[in-house]
Structures are given as C-alpha cells and as structure tokens.
C-alpha positions in Angstrom: -11.0 -12.4 6.5 -7.5 -11.2 6.6 -5.8 -11.1 10.0 -4.8 -7.8 11.2 -1.6 -6.4 9.1 1.1 -5.2 11.9 3.8 -2.6 11.0 6.5 -5.2 10.8 4.6 -7.1 8.2 3.8 -3.8 6.0 7.9 -3.4 6.4 8.0 -6.6 3.9 5.6 -4.8 1.6 6.4 -1.2 1.4 9.4 0.4 2.3 11.4 4.0 2.3 15.6 3.9 1.6 17.1 7.0 0.7 19.5 4.7 -1.9 15.9 3.8 -3.8 14.2 6.7 -5.5 15.2 9.3 -3.1 13.6 7.7 -0.1 10.0 7.6 -1.9 8.3 5.1 -0.6 8.3 1.9 -3.0 6.7 -1.8 -3.1 9.5 -3.9 -1.9 11.5 -5.6 -4.4 10.6 -2.7 -6.9 11.3 0.6 -7.8 7.5 1.6 -8.0 6.2 4.1 -5.8 3.2 3.4 -3.6 1.9 7.0 -5.2 1.4 5.0 -8.0 -1.1 2.7 -6.9 -3.0 5.7 -5.3 -2.8 7.8 -8.6 -4.0 4.6 -10.4 -7.1 3.9 -8.2 -7.9 8.0 -7.8 -8.0 8.2 -11.6 -10.7 5.1 -11.8 -8.2 2.4 -12.9 -8.5 -0.9 -11.3 -5.9 -3.1 -9.6 -5.5 -5.4 -12.5 -4.6 -2.1 -14.8 -2.3 -1.2 -12.3 -0.9 -4.7 -11.6 -0.8 -4.7 -15.8 1.2 -1.3 -15.6 3.6 -2.5 -12.8 4.2 -6.3 -13.4 7.1 -6.3 -10.8 4.6 -5.5 -8.2 2.6 -8.4 -6.7 -1.2 -8.6 -6.4 -0.5 -9.3 -2.7 1.2 -6.3 -2.1 -1.3 -4.0 -3.2 -3.8 -6.1 -1.0 -1.9 -5.7 1.7 -1.4 -2.2 1.0 -5.1 -1.6 0.7 -5.8 -3.8 3.8 -3.3 -1.8 6.1 -5.2 1.5 4.7 -8.6 0.2 5.5 -7.6 -0.9 9.1 -5.9 2.6 9.9 -9.0 4.2 8.6 -11.1 2.2 10.6 -8.8 2.7 14.0 -9.1 6.4 13.0 -12.9 6.4 12.9 -12.8 4.2 16.1 -10.8 7.2 17.9 -13.1 9.6 16.8 -16.2 8.3 18.8 -17.0 9.8 21.7 -16.2 8.0 24.6 
C-alpha cells in the first residue's frame, strides 16, 4: 500500500505555471494538462492508453495523481460522517 501523499509530494507531480499552458495544471516536466488524464479515464480509456498517447508523462505520475484523488475522496467522506 502506498503511503499518504502530501501536498509537497504532489507538487512534484502536477503544477501550474502562468508561463506553461497559461497556468493550466500540467504534469511536471511536460505540457500535458491533468485534464487530459481525467478525460481519458472518463471516456473509458485505460491508463495504458493515456500513457501511449502522452509518452512524456510517467506512469508514476499518473498513479500518484490517482492516489492523491483517492485520499482526498476518503478524507471528504470521512469529514461527512456524523460525529
């Protein structure tokens, strides 16, 4: 099981810079928007399909983004429970 992803660790995976794609969040070291991954997955494509389409993105980056989203969702669900 992966350890919890911190915000600092995620900054090494995805970032936003006004000089790159007008500040659109992209995978670090690429000009590939994070939204492209979301669009692929929502469209029923696999992680493999995404990586084939965007070879500059590393598998580790994709997995880290998915892990971070999972943790955020679990945190949100946990916060929604009655206390």
